[in-house]
VOBARO-103985 format. One record per residue: x, y, z of N, C-alpha, C, O in turn; residue number from 1. Coordinates in pm, whole numbers, plus 50000, padded with zeros to 5 digits. Atoms other than C-alpha are relative to their C-alpha. Example, Ala and Ser with C-alpha at 12.3 -4.5 7.8 and 13.67 -1.06 7.14 Angstrom:
BEGIN
nu|nv|nw|cau|cav|caw|cu|cv|cw|ou|ov|ow|num
50089|49881|50000|51230|49550|50780|50090|50120|50000|50194|50118|50066|1
49918|49881|49994|51367|49894|50714|49923|50109|50073|49974|50220|50090|2
//
This chain:
BEGIN
nu|nv|nw|cau|cav|caw|cu|cv|cw|ou|ov|ow|num
50078|50041|50066|10608|08718|92759|49902|50141|49910|49888|50249|49968|1
50065|49903|50040|10394|08935|92509|49864|50000|49986|49820|49885|49990|2
50147|49985|49972|10029|09035|92508|49954|50001|49852|50030|50049|49767|3
50063|49964|50120|09827|09032|92212|49873|50064|49994|49780|49983|49990|4
50153|49928|50022|09519|09263|92182|49970|50017|49891|50053|50055|49809|5
50106|50006|50054|09239|09247|91982|50004|50133|49903|50015|50152|49782|6
50014|49822|50059|09217|09626|91920|50039|50089|50125|50094|50063|50231|7
49962|49882|49905|09242|09951|92083|49920|49962|50115|49976|49925|50218|8
50043|49998|49929|08940|09923|92256|50027|49913|50127|50007|49951|50243|9
50014|50077|49873|09012|09610|92463|50118|50051|50106|50118|50046|50229|10
49917|49983|49903|09348|09745|92540|49957|50122|50087|49994|50108|50204|11
50082|49903|49955|09162|10067|92652|49974|49909|50160|50037|49920|50265|12
50092|50048|49879|08950|09859|92906|50112|49916|50067|50091|49905|50188|13
49870|50058|49953|09255|09682|92996|50050|50102|50135|50045|50086|50256|14
49954|49897|49925|09402|10004|93116|49886|50043|50122|49914|50067|50239|15
50094|49879|49916|09084|10170|93272|49954|49938|50099|49918|49982|50209|16
50095|50123|49851|08946|09860|93471|50083|49935|50086|50053|49864|50182|17
49911|50068|49859|09230|09761|93654|50023|49849|49982|50092|49782|50059|18
49947|50133|50072|09239|09425|93450|50163|49964|50043|50210|49862|50092|19
49845|49956|49979|09616|09554|93478|50020|50049|50068|49976|50164|50059|20
49977|49898|49875|09736|09676|93790|50080|50109|49917|50118|50100|49801|21
49930|49916|50038|09900|09971|93757|50142|50023|50011|50218|50092|49942|22
49804|50032|50007|10256|09895|93852|50042|49977|49901|50149|50030|49874|23
49981|50008|50080|10243|09762|93555|49976|50077|49866|50064|50115|49788|24
50037|49901|50083|10066|09953|93326|50086|50187|49990|50097|50262|49893|25
49913|49855|49969|10266|10296|93435|50129|49915|49986|50214|49998|50019|26
49840|50020|50013|10612|10095|93383|50024|50031|49824|49921|50046|49758|27
49964|50038|50124|10791|10095|93021|49954|49851|49930|49939|49739|49979|28
50072|50158|50074|10662|09830|92768|50034|50057|49832|50030|50173|49789|29
49981|50025|50118|10749|09735|92410|49925|49975|49947|49879|49864|49974|30
50086|50021|50080|10513|09776|92153|49996|49951|49848|50108|49956|49797|31
49988|49990|50166|10444|09701|91770|49887|49975|49985|49817|49929|50075|32
50138|50029|50038|10131|09686|91536|49981|49945|49905|50052|49986|49814|33
50004|50055|50159|10006|09456|91241|49884|50107|49937|49823|50201|49987|34
50083|49923|50096|09805|09577|90944|49868|49974|50053|49782|50060|50036|35
50111|49991|49950|09534|09458|91107|49951|50083|50137|49836|50071|50180|36
50027|49909|49906|09529|09692|91383|50018|49926|50149|49970|49969|50254|37
49982|50066|49872|09634|09449|91650|50081|50038|50058|50169|50089|49988|38
49837|49913|49927|09901|09575|91923|50010|49856|50064|49920|49777|50092|39
49889|50087|49940|10159|09334|92062|50061|50096|50100|50122|50199|50072|40
49946|49926|49921|10240|09442|92394|50104|49898|50086|50082|49777|50096|41
49884|50090|49990|10589|09324|92557|49988|50096|50132|50021|50215|50125|42
49965|49920|49842|10563|09445|92965|50125|49980|50017|50187|49882|49973|43
49876|50019|49889|10862|09501|93161|49981|49990|50120|50075|50020|50193|44
50028|50063|49867|10707|09390|93466|49927|49875|49986|49851|49875|49889|45
50030|50090|50006|10607|09036|93538|49853|50004|50048|49799|50070|50137|46
50189|50004|49938|10214|08928|93546|49978|49908|50067|50071|49828|50055|47
50065|50103|49909|10053|08699|93770|49906|49900|49925|49846|49926|49820|48
50081|50115|50091|09874|08401|93652|49846|50059|50022|49762|50045|49933|49
50110|49945|49966|09581|08578|93824|49921|50112|49869|49811|50113|49814|50
50047|49933|50130|09617|08867|93551|50008|49948|49841|49989|49999|49731|51
49958|50060|50128|09700|08643|93307|49864|49947|49950|49836|49945|49830|52
50118|50078|49983|09368|08473|93365|49918|50066|49947|49846|50021|49858|53
50138|49917|49982|09140|08772|93386|50070|50065|49808|49970|50113|49755|54
49977|49931|50082|09332|08915|93031|49927|49875|49878|49873|49906|49771|55
50022|50094|50083|09253|08582|92870|49814|50017|49953|49756|49998|49846|56
50140|49981|49996|08878|08663|92964|49925|50078|49893|49818|50039|49846|57
50026|49901|50037|08854|08981|92775|50055|50029|49886|50062|50142|49839|58
49992|50032|50092|08990|08805|92485|50162|50033|49938|50187|50018|49818|59
49875|49988|49959|09366|08891|92550|50061|49908|49965|50025|49817|50040|60
49959|50107|50002|09598|08625|92390|50143|50024|50015|50172|50140|49985|61
49873|50015|50009|09985|08549|92441|50042|49977|49832|49976|49937|49737|62
49926|49998|50133|10220|08566|92150|50151|49987|50010|50212|50070|50077|63
49839|50010|49994|10602|08438|92099|50082|50121|49899|50204|50114|49884|64
49921|49887|50091|10688|08771|91847|49915|50106|50007|49792|50111|50017|65
50053|49857|50058|10621|09093|91789|49943|49984|49818|49962|49894|49736|66
50072|50007|50149|10420|09199|91450|50124|50086|49933|50121|50073|49810|67
49882|49982|50057|10771|09389|91373|50146|49943|50064|50166|49910|50181|68
49855|50000|49894|11151|09330|91437|50067|50095|50038|50183|50090|50079|69
49961|49904|49894|11169|09641|91566|49888|50070|50088|49857|50186|50062|70
50061|49928|49873|10948|09728|91863|50023|50113|50022|50138|50156|50015|71
50005|49852|49942|10854|10070|91978|50020|50016|50141|49918|49994|50206|72
49994|49987|49854|10992|10133|92337|49850|50134|50054|49833|50238|49991|73
50096|49885|49931|10706|10363|92518|50021|50011|50146|50070|49911|50200|74
49956|49948|49857|10748|10518|92875|49892|49905|50075|49931|49843|50173|75
50106|50048|49901|10387|10362|93002|49880|49940|49892|49890|49989|49780|76
50094|50028|50043|10099|10208|92862|49893|50090|49924|49843|50074|49813|77
50082|49897|50066|09891|10494|92810|50055|50065|49913|49993|50165|49878|78
49985|49954|50122|10093|10579|92534|49976|49951|49931|49967|50016|49827|79
50075|50081|50167|09964|10309|92289|49853|50038|49981|49772|49975|49913|80
50148|49939|50068|09649|10510|92265|50042|50089|49907|50127|50172|49940|81
49981|49873|50076|09672|10726|91997|49906|50145|49988|49785|50163|49992|82
50033|49852|49995|09658|11110|91974|49924|49999|49868|49973|49965|49760|83
50114|50007|50125|09372|11134|91733|49967|50183|49944|50006|50268|50023|84
50014|49868|50044|09282|11480|91550|49852|50064|50000|49755|50028|49933|85
50200|49974|50007|08945|11697|91656|49994|50047|49905|50091|50086|49840|86
50105|49963|50117|08712|11790|91411|49969|50174|49965|49949|50233|49860|87
50026|49854|49987|08661|12148|91509|50128|50075|50081|50196|50048|50180|88
49877|49889|49907|08905|12436|91589|49990|50017|50121|49875|50033|50163|89
50036|49991|49841|08971|12466|91964|49992|50140|49995|50035|50229|49922|90
50051|49831|49929|08825|12762|92154|50083|50066|50078|50075|50016|50190|91
49925|50008|49886|09085|12938|92342|49946|50137|50037|49905|50226|49964|92
50039|49860|49913|09003|13209|92627|50141|50105|49946|50236|50071|49877|93
49806|49948|49969|09311|13493|92659|50041|50022|50120|50083|50132|50156|94
49947|50056|49897|09395|13348|92963|50024|49857|49981|50027|49771|50069|95
49941|50163|50019|09492|13031|92816|50136|49966|49926|50170|49956|49808|96
49835|50038|50057|09851|12948|92804|50055|49919|49881|50052|49799|49907|97
49983|50110|50100|09960|12777|92492|50178|49995|50016|50249|50085|50059|98
49890|49977|50015|10289|12659|92443|50042|49955|49843|49971|49888|49768|99
49973|50005|50172|10492|12665|92085|50132|49927|50025|50197|49928|50130|100
49899|50149|50003|10756|12377|91990|50066|50105|49860|50030|50118|49743|101
49917|49947|50162|11012|12594|91766|50108|49896|49972|50217|49878|50028|102
49841|50080|50065|11213|12337|91556|50137|50066|49977|50244|50005|49984|103
49889|49960|50049|11447|12572|91454|50005|50161|50089|49931|50255|50063|104
49981|49883|49935|11587|12852|91725|49989|50125|49957|49940|50216|50023|105
50017|49886|50069|11620|13104|91462|49880|50037|49963|49876|50154|49924|106
50126|49919|50011|11242|13146|91412|49957|50033|50144|49835|50024|50149|107
50045|49941|49899|11208|13274|91780|49956|50160|49996|49848|50209|50027|108
50030|49865|50089|11264|13637|91635|49867|50023|49937|49808|50121|49981|109
50089|49988|50085|10996|13619|91415|49847|49946|50005|49753|49964|49927|110
50140|50042|49916|10710|13467|91599|50014|50109|50158|49904|50151|50193|111
49996|49937|49877|10811|13671|91943|49982|50188|49931|49920|50271|49997|112
50032|49841|50101|10801|14038|91691|49894|49965|49981|49818|50015|50064|113
50129|50016|50050|10483|13883|91509|49891|50033|50134|49795|50108|50115|114
50089|49991|49876|10305|13871|91879|49994|50124|50087|49911|50154|50174|115
49992|49878|49956|10437|14194|91957|49920|50098|49945|49862|50195|49994|116
50051|49869|50130|10314|14383|91675|49841|49963|50040|49764|50059|50053|117
50158|50026|49971|09951|14195|91762|49915|50031|50110|49793|50030|50125|118
50041|49919|49894|09972|14351|92089|49985|49898|50123|49915|49923|50222|119
49957|50082|49866|10080|14036|92327|50111|49980|50022|50181|49921|49941|120
49847|49989|49945|10395|14074|92532|49994|49871|50132|50094|49840|50196|121
49977|50119|49881|10313|13780|92798|50034|49875|49937|49961|49776|49933|122
49953|50091|50010|10542|13577|92662|50164|49937|50035|50262|50010|50018|123
49840|50016|49901|10882|13367|92843|50004|49870|49876|49918|49810|49811|124
49950|50103|50057|11090|13130|92673|50082|49867|50081|50058|49840|50199|125
49926|50130|49976|11314|12814|92719|50105|49993|49916|50076|50075|49830|126
49862|50065|50101|11647|12700|92509|50036|49874|50075|50055|49837|50191|127
49963|50121|49961|11722|12394|92464|50065|49886|49901|49994|49857|49804|128
49938|50042|50070|11970|12172|92306|49995|49813|49983|50022|49729|50068|129
50076|50127|50026|11849|11840|92135|50170|49881|49967|50164|49761|49994|130
49913|50037|50030|12246|11752|92013|50045|50066|49870|50158|50105|49841|131
49966|49989|50135|12189|11834|91662|49973|50097|49933|50012|50122|49819|132
50088|49849|50029|11989|12160|91651|49979|50072|50125|50020|50010|50224|133
50033|49920|49864|11892|12406|91931|49849|50048|49964|49816|50104|49859|134
50151|49983|49996|11496|12432|92022|49980|50102|50095|50054|50138|50187|135
50031|49917|49871|11294|12673|92197|49866|50002|49978|49802|50014|49874|136
50153|50024|49941|10965|12631|92386|49980|50184|50077|50033|50257|50160|137
50054|49842|49982|10791|12970|92396|49847|49990|50040|49755|49950|49969|138
50120|49993|49921|10511|13013|92654|49921|50112|49967|49984|50216|49990|139
50071|49864|50025|10257|13280|92554|49810|49957|50051|49740|49857|50034|140
50114|49997|49934|09927|13387|92742|49914|50061|49909|49934|50175|49867|141
50098|49951|50070|09625|13411|92539|50094|50051|49837|50136|50165|49817|142
49903|49986|50081|09827|13373|92207|49863|50052|49877|49748|50009|49877|143
50065|49944|50102|09693|13598|91874|49943|49864|49918|50003|49757|49933|144
50086|50128|50109|09479|13340|91631|50088|49973|49902|50116|49866|49849|145
49924|50000|50189|09697|13456|91317|50126|49864|50068|50132|49746|50033|146
49866|50105|49988|10033|13281|91490|49955|49861|50045|50024|49761|50024|147
50008|50146|49953|09856|12993|91647|49974|49928|49876|49999|49808|49858|148
49971|50107|50138|09786|12926|91269|50100|49919|49945|50084|49824|49869|149
49875|50039|50049|10126|12856|91212|50012|49835|50035|50063|49761|49950|150
50013|50095|49998|10068|12531|91402|49910|49937|49972|49930|49816|49966|151
50083|50059|50091|09785|12448|91260|49946|49940|49887|49858|49859|49860|152
49976|50000|50103|09875|12485|90966|50123|49963|49938|50161|50049|49859|153
49915|50001|50043|10172|12328|90871|50110|50073|49916|50230|50091|49933|154
49932|49944|50135|10231|12505|90519|49996|50150|50007|50026|50234|49923|155
49973|49804|50001|10206|12861|90653|50141|50054|50036|50198|50042|50145|156
49891|49931|50027|10500|13041|90555|50060|50071|50095|50006|50084|50205|157
49934|49862|49863|10737|13300|90761|50105|49919|50081|50209|49969|50124|158
49879|50076|49888|10934|13043|90968|50104|49869|49877|50079|49817|49769|159
49944|50083|50052|11214|12822|90891|49987|49854|50007|50011|49776|49914|160
50067|50133|49924|11093|12511|91090|49902|49994|50015|49829|50092|50004|161
50122|49976|49957|10810|12362|91194|49943|50047|50137|50029|50035|50224|162
50064|49914|49893|10588|12538|91478|49878|49890|50001|49789|49856|49923|163
50121|50057|49967|10399|12326|91668|49949|50085|50176|49997|50142|50274|164
50092|49950|49821|10153|12421|91975|49915|49934|50079|49829|49870|50018|165
50001|50094|49924|10064|12256|92269|49912|50075|50103|49945|50188|50139|166
50065|49971|49905|09754|12275|92535|50002|49948|50114|49978|49828|50099|167
49970|50076|49890|09808|12182|92907|49846|49955|50023|49756|50037|50041|168
50085|50098|49963|09552|11905|92964|50006|49952|50128|49904|49889|50158|169
49980|50009|49833|09640|11853|93322|50156|50080|50027|50233|50113|49937|170
49922|49966|49948|09895|11986|93531|50165|49927|49932|50216|49817|49955|171
49834|50048|50083|10266|11962|93305|49952|49925|49904|50018|49921|49800|172
50056|50070|50183|10052|11747|93032|49990|50095|49898|49918|50191|49927|173
50046|49891|50084|10060|11955|92702|49977|49922|49905|50056|49834|49871|174
50048|50098|50135|09869|11804|92414|50001|50074|49877|49941|50179|49853|175
49990|49936|50161|09927|11899|92081|49877|50117|49951|49774|50065|49909|176
50113|49953|50051|09694|12176|91984|49883|49974|49891|49924|50004|49779|177
50071|50069|50102|09395|12042|91774|50006|49834|49994|49986|49760|49898|178
49996|50185|49956|09435|11663|91933|49948|49974|50085|49933|50061|50171|179
50059|50078|49843|09287|11470|92188|50078|49867|50034|50098|49779|49950|180
49964|50133|49959|09437|11198|92374|49939|49962|50103|49931|50035|50202|181
50060|50023|49891|09240|10961|92579|50070|50018|50135|50192|50030|50138|182
49933|50040|49880|09287|10941|92966|50134|50142|50006|50240|50121|50065|183
49905|49843|50015|09501|11316|92918|50024|50053|50145|50128|50079|50207|184
50087|49955|49908|09260|11425|93199|50078|49927|50124|50106|49998|50221|185
49955|50127|49910|09411|11123|93415|50152|50014|50071|50191|50004|50187|186
49890|50015|49986|09758|11161|93333|50095|50111|50151|50069|50229|50173|187
49971|49923|49917|09983|11268|93644|50183|49970|49967|50245|49864|49957|188
49862|50026|50014|10347|11351|93588|50104|49977|50078|50077|50010|50194|189
49889|50001|49869|10671|11283|93785|50052|50204|50042|50084|50301|49974|190
49944|49867|49973|10760|11592|93990|50096|50046|49949|50202|49986|49964|191
49905|49925|50052|10948|11842|93806|50072|49967|49848|50183|49981|49798|192
49999|50064|50144|10885|11690|93467|49892|50074|49942|49785|50098|49997|193
50124|50016|50110|10686|11780|93194|49975|49958|49842|50052|49967|49747|194
49987|50103|50134|10566|11595|92907|49916|50048|49904|49805|50091|49933|195
50078|49920|50169|10453|11718|92512|49996|49882|49938|50087|49814|49889|196
50076|50101|50129|10226|11476|92330|49930|50014|49901|49817|50064|49901|197
50013|49951|50143|10204|11495|91990|49977|49877|49931|50015|49770|49978|198
50068|50135|50064|10038|11249|91721|50134|49913|49895|50220|49972|49829|199
50085|50109|49948|10074|10941|91677|49990|49967|50173|49889|49955|50243|200
49953|50059|49897|10245|10840|91985|50126|50086|50055|50192|50040|50149|201
49892|49968|49905|10506|11054|92090|49975|50116|50110|49915|50224|50109|202
49962|49914|49863|10586|11192|92422|50124|50007|50029|50208|49917|50028|203
49813|49928|49963|10907|11384|92514|49979|50129|50112|49936|50244|50111|204
49973|49940|49896|10982|11462|92839|50091|50128|50027|50170|50162|49939|205
49919|49834|50032|11146|11821|92943|50003|49984|50172|49935|49911|50245|206
50016|50004|49868|11241|11902|93279|49945|50124|50037|49964|50218|49959|207
50110|49899|50011|10989|12153|93443|50103|50121|50085|50163|50105|50191|208
49895|49888|49957|11192|12490|93498|49918|50137|49970|49838|50136|49876|209
50070|49871|50018|11057|12867|93522|50037|50055|49809|50125|49997|49746|210
49993|49968|50112|11041|13037|93170|50039|50152|50038|49994|50228|50124|211
49917|49817|50021|11252|13386|93098|49929|50057|49942|49881|50021|49835|212
50140|49931|50105|11012|13645|93009|50104|50063|49882|50224|50089|49890|213
49926|49962|50136|11101|13758|92647|50046|50163|50016|50069|50220|49910|214
49955|49834|50004|11198|14118|92708|50170|49974|50071|50263|50054|50068|215
49859|50008|49938|11509|13961|92894|50123|49973|49917|50244|49977|49937|216
49879|50039|50089|11668|13865|92613|49996|50115|49873|50059|50087|49771|217
49988|49884|50078|11600|14227|92415|50114|50083|50036|50171|50001|50108|218
49869|49929|50025|11894|14447|92428|50057|50087|49893|50153|50067|49819|219
49953|49899|50081|11898|14759|92251|50129|50147|50015|50101|50265|50036|220
49942|49890|49942|12223|14956|92304|50053|50108|49898|50105|50085|49789|221
50006|49864|50073|12247|15317|92185|50135|50054|50063|50187|50051|50174|222
49886|49905|49995|12534|15526|92107|50014|50109|50036|49932|50194|50002|223
49982|49876|49946|12664|15788|92268|49971|50163|49910|50034|50170|49805|224
50081|49891|50107|12512|16118|92087|50056|50167|50147|50119|50177|50253|225
49935|49905|49950|12571|16452|92205|49804|50050|50114|49690|50005|50124|226
50127|49961|49913|12312|16627|92445|49913|50094|49977|49954|50169|49889|227
50074|49897|50072|12047|16854|92392|49996|50088|50144|49976|50206|50117|228
50028|49877|49904|12028|17043|92769|50129|49980|50084|50194|49879|50110|229
49911|50045|49928|12267|17146|92969|49957|50065|50155|49859|50133|50186|230
50039|49988|49825|12299|17176|93381|50020|50132|49967|50089|50195|49886|231
50034|49860|49964|12161|17485|93517|50010|50027|50139|49960|49941|50211|232
50055|49991|49848|12179|17640|93877|49832|50012|50065|49758|50077|49992|233
50141|50002|49992|11830|17613|94031|49938|50150|50037|50012|50222|50103|234
50096|49859|49933|11601|17933|94115|50028|50038|50098|50111|49974|50162|235
50016|49940|49842|11563|18138|94420|49849|49898|50065|49761|49864|49986|236
50158|50006|49995|11246|17993|94634|49926|50036|49984|49914|50155|50017|237
50163|49954|50080|10907|18013|94482|49941|50004|50139|49966|49936|50239|238
50095|49968|49873|10634|18191|94716|49888|49915|49950|49843|49943|49839|239
50149|50075|50050|10325|17940|94677|49900|50081|50122|49930|50101|50240|240
50124|49903|49912|10000|18148|94829|49918|49827|50039|49922|49720|49980|241
50055|50097|49937|09792|17923|95061|49848|50096|49969|49818|50214|49953|242
50141|49955|49982|09429|17929|95050|49937|49868|50071|49979|49754|50048|243
50105|50114|49983|09147|17715|95236|49870|49996|49924|49791|50084|49889|244
50086|50020|50068|08939|17504|95074|49912|49890|50059|49931|49861|50177|245
50080|50087|49955|08670|17239|95103|50081|49842|50029|50120|49777|49932|246
49930|50174|50020|08831|16876|95196|49851|49877|49986|49738|49890|50034|247
50051|50130|50041|08677|16532|95073|50052|49914|50106|50024|49797|50083|248
49984|50115|49960|08836|16356|95370|49890|49936|50146|49778|49981|50170|249
50123|50043|49939|08647|16177|95630|50102|49987|50174|50093|49889|50247|250
49896|49973|49925|08921|16283|95903|49919|49969|50153|49808|49919|50139|251
50076|49977|49883|08804|16295|96296|50017|50130|50023|50133|50169|50037|252
49962|49901|49964|08733|16637|96365|50069|50030|50171|50062|49949|50264|253
49936|49971|49881|08925|16824|96659|49994|50132|50056|50052|50165|50159|254
50008|49876|49954|08829|17163|96682|49856|50045|49951|49809|50039|49838|255
50160|49952|50016|08469|17302|96732|49983|50135|49999|50081|50191|50048|256
50059|49864|49911|08319|17638|96790|49881|49989|50034|49815|49910|49966|257
50129|49971|49957|08013|17715|96959|49930|50117|50025|49943|50179|50131|258
50069|49891|49982|07803|17975|96915|49832|49986|50071|49758|49889|50087|259
50151|50023|49971|07471|18090|97049|49977|49944|50161|49920|49835|50162|260
50029|50045|49891|07442|18024|97407|50102|49879|50061|50074|49778|50125|261
49871|50088|50035|07806|17869|97385|50036|49948|50193|50056|49829|50220|262
49998|50083|49929|07846|17817|97733|49901|49933|50079|49923|49830|50143|263
50077|50128|49956|07540|17695|97849|49987|49860|49919|49924|49771|49975|264
49957|50087|50076|07632|17440|97548|50072|49887|50090|50034|49775|50125|265
49876|50081|49978|07966|17330|97686|49951|49947|50185|49974|49835|50229|266
50046|50024|49908|07811|17353|98036|49894|49855|50065|49884|49817|50182|267
50116|50092|49988|07515|17055|97976|50118|49881|49944|50110|49768|49993|268
49860|50101|50063|07869|16859|97765|50015|49977|50109|49964|49871|50146|269
49972|50091|49900|07999|16842|98097|49926|49967|50104|49974|49914|50204|270
50067|50098|49890|07739|16737|98299|49974|49913|49922|50069|49836|49933|271
50033|50132|50116|07625|16486|98044|50084|49892|49984|50042|49776|49983|272
49949|50069|50024|07928|16354|97987|50097|49938|50073|50114|49994|50182|273
49895|50114|49856|08211|16069|98183|50135|50054|49993|50170|50122|49897|274
49852|49954|49979|08584|16138|98310|50071|49988|49842|50160|50055|49788|275
49882|50058|50133|08709|15977|97981|49996|50101|49910|50092|50171|49876|276
49994|49860|50080|08581|16228|97766|50024|50119|50008|50050|50193|49913|277
49952|49863|49934|08645|16518|97978|50181|50045|49991|50248|50143|49957|278
49857|49983|49959|08986|16478|98050|50050|49986|49818|50169|50015|49804|279
49918|49936|50136|09052|16494|97615|49950|50089|50009|49997|50147|49911|280
50055|49872|50032|08871|16790|97643|50117|50136|50033|50176|50136|50140|281
49944|49921|49897|09071|17128|97666|49902|50132|49885|49861|50109|49771|282
50104|49878|50063|08855|17511|97564|50084|50119|50033|50181|50136|50107|283
49961|49862|49950|08904|17850|97564|49894|50102|49925|49838|50091|49816|284
50122|49912|49996|08669|18129|97579|50076|50135|49964|50181|50173|50016|285
49958|49917|50053|08690|18429|97361|49922|50126|49978|49807|50101|49940|286
50102|49881|50001|08532|18779|97349|50029|50083|49903|50144|50090|49858|287
49983|49899|50111|08489|19029|97103|50138|50077|49974|50198|50098|50079|288
49838|49892|50024|08844|19254|96954|49975|50076|50097|50084|50131|50111|289
49943|49890|49883|08801|19486|97255|49957|49954|50128|49961|50013|50235|290
50002|50039|49822|08704|19263|97529|50125|49943|50060|50235|49951|50006|291
49878|50115|49915|08934|19051|97751|49964|49822|49965|49850|49788|49935|292
50016|50142|50050|08980|18646|97674|50099|49922|50142|50180|49946|50232|293
49958|50110|49890|09053|18369|97872|50128|49917|49901|50163|49949|49788|294
49924|50103|50091|09299|18095|97748|49967|49866|50022|49876|49836|50099|295
50060|50071|49977|09296|17779|97710|50027|49911|50155|50118|49939|50233|296
49979|50009|49869|09271|17600|98013|49890|49835|49992|49837|49789|49892|297
50020|50131|49953|09138|17249|98188|49827|50049|49988|49786|50165|49987|298
50108|49956|49998|08757|17189|98169|49933|50060|50097|49853|50153|50085|299
50011|49945|49846|08724|17229|98554|49991|50075|50002|49887|50135|50028|300
49985|49842|49964|08896|17532|98550|49928|50093|49989|49897|50188|50060|301
50108|49854|50098|08682|17722|98309|49898|49960|50022|49843|50058|50073|302
50132|50001|49898|08375|17602|98432|50011|50046|50104|49901|50086|50142|303
50016|49919|49803|08440|17745|98799|50004|50145|49941|49926|50221|50000|304
50006|49905|50047|08512|18044|98589|49925|50091|49909|49940|50211|49883|305
50076|49942|50099|08248|18073|98343|49927|50121|50030|49914|50208|49944|306
50069|49899|49982|08043|18308|98547|50079|50137|49974|50014|50236|49937|307
49943|49851|50038|08323|18601|98501|50021|50017|49851|50054|50124|49800|308
50033|49977|50170|08295|18551|98131|49871|50070|49950|49812|50036|49848|309
50089|49918|50088|08041|18801|98072|50009|50030|49893|50127|50055|49867|310
49970|49931|50117|07974|18921|97712|50106|49908|49942|50209|49942|49883|311
49924|50114|50117|08111|18587|97565|49921|49965|49903|49802|49933|49910|312
50099|50015|50106|08035|18548|97225|50056|49847|49955|49976|49773|49899|313
49972|50084|50057|08257|18264|97146|50077|49900|50094|50147|49947|50184|314
49928|50109|49914|08393|17902|97305|50024|49949|49890|49944|49920|49801|315
49909|50106|50057|08653|17727|97141|50032|49887|50033|50142|49883|50089|316
49979|50138|49947|08649|17371|97214|50096|49890|49935|50064|49837|49829|317
49925|50086|50135|08949|17137|97088|50018|49864|50085|50010|49856|50207|318
49990|50170|49911|09003|16725|97171|50139|50003|50023|50208|50064|49941|319
49874|50018|50014|09325|16653|97282|50008|49864|49989|49943|49792|50065|320
49965|50124|50016|09470|16330|97136|50096|49916|50023|50172|49917|49926|321
49897|50059|49969|09710|16099|97289|50088|50093|50078|50211|50087|50074|322
49926|49904|49904|09800|16382|97540|50043|50126|49920|50093|50219|49982|323
49966|49868|50037|09859|16647|97276|49848|50103|49991|49730|50076|49973|324
50085|49962|49967|09703|16919|97324|49987|50114|49864|50090|50151|49808|325
49981|49927|50161|09556|17161|96979|50047|50113|50023|50001|50148|50132|326
50013|49844|49935|09688|17548|97005|49905|50064|49910|49880|50051|49790|327
50157|49922|50039|09386|17768|96976|50026|50163|49903|49945|50235|49845|328
49983|49844|50036|09575|18099|96862|49969|50078|50066|49973|50076|50189|329
50080|49874|49973|09423|18401|96875|49852|50017|50011|49775|50058|49924|330
50140|50052|49991|09109|18326|97019|49894|50164|49969|49773|50164|49948|331
50058|49870|49999|09009|18709|96993|49969|50036|49864|49897|50133|49836|332
50015|49967|50157|09028|18684|96599|49918|49880|49959|49906|49861|49838|333
50111|50061|50045|08764|18402|96616|49873|50007|49891|49775|50036|49959|334
50136|49958|50025|08474|18441|96385|49936|49890|49936|49976|49774|49919|335
50145|50148|50042|08152|18243|96245|50077|49958|49887|50154|50033|49828|336
49962|49992|50155|08241|18049|95936|49899|49987|49950|49922|49955|49834|337
50110|50035|50052|07863|18008|95861|49879|49948|50068|49903|49863|50154|338
50107|50063|49919|07523|17920|95995|49998|49836|49971|49939|49769|49886|339
50043|50182|50011|07550|17546|96041|49953|49958|50143|50031|49877|50192|340
50093|50053|49863|07349|17471|96368|50101|50097|50122|50157|50206|50111|341
49963|49906|49883|07479|17561|96723|50171|49940|49967|50269|50006|50002|342
49854|50084|49982|07805|17305|96646|50063|49991|49877|50022|49900|49805|343
49967|49991|50098|08013|17391|96371|50128|49942|49980|50211|50016|50034|344
49844|50044|50063|08349|17194|96239|50085|50060|49915|50082|50056|49792|345
49913|49872|50079|08606|17443|96150|50129|49916|49949|50183|49961|49848|346
49896|50000|50067|08901|17230|96097|50030|49822|50092|50002|49779|50204|347
49988|50154|49932|09013|16839|96130|50178|50004|49989|50245|49909|50029|348
//
């Protein structure tokens, strides 16, 4: 059965209103057009009496033949809606992906080098064989407007074949730049496929696959050349002077020097702290350079001997993390590092 639609508005109403079921509108059909703008549609799916009656209500009649002897096959009814040219130039962001279709594969180096020269290397390509010639799809993120003009102005020179550009209106639905398609954003392509749509009603399906980075096809093989340097023996070990400087890190301090009533400060710390903290503490008592000194010991042992340490000037307190005790070195040589209060952090 051939359906005769009086105009495109009636056809669009039949597609979008549900008058014709989706299993019919999404199936292939044959179509032809007459000089008065009427559309002849021959669906591949059978129509029920209810659908035929509803179509008759909106002005769709039946026809015994097409408007021409060679009707055109379409993949679905939305393809019957024409791609129209937009009145304003497209406004693209620098993150918008654009798909360039190169009719001649020989033009690929021209476009790639042009965009590289203009500062865009976010390019990927796919190579196709349509039987007669090689074609290339070049996907570019935010292409230069100068290159985009090649697709907008077909008379632009520099290439041997036609260059078209497409924007993605829906996932894997690419519509030619500068054109609009009704219902484009509602289209859903089959898995692992993409569709390229261009005026007036040309739909081209391709397999969906990754694009190859444009740098993968560039190879610069350099000839062997005389070397400018010769191998030499390494020098003797170098002496590197060390010095202590202020640090900007925020590591947890692990060593403190207590001055001014050091034993009293330590006694107050032990008295007011719980056993878990005390078990992590080691300390040593240092006197002046001529006096005797105690070695590092546990808090409890040192506190029991604190009355024997007359003349004490410095108490060095270290924290033990995970059972590791900080080696305190020559306690008699410990000197104040500056007046920063009664508790100074001198090591991290």
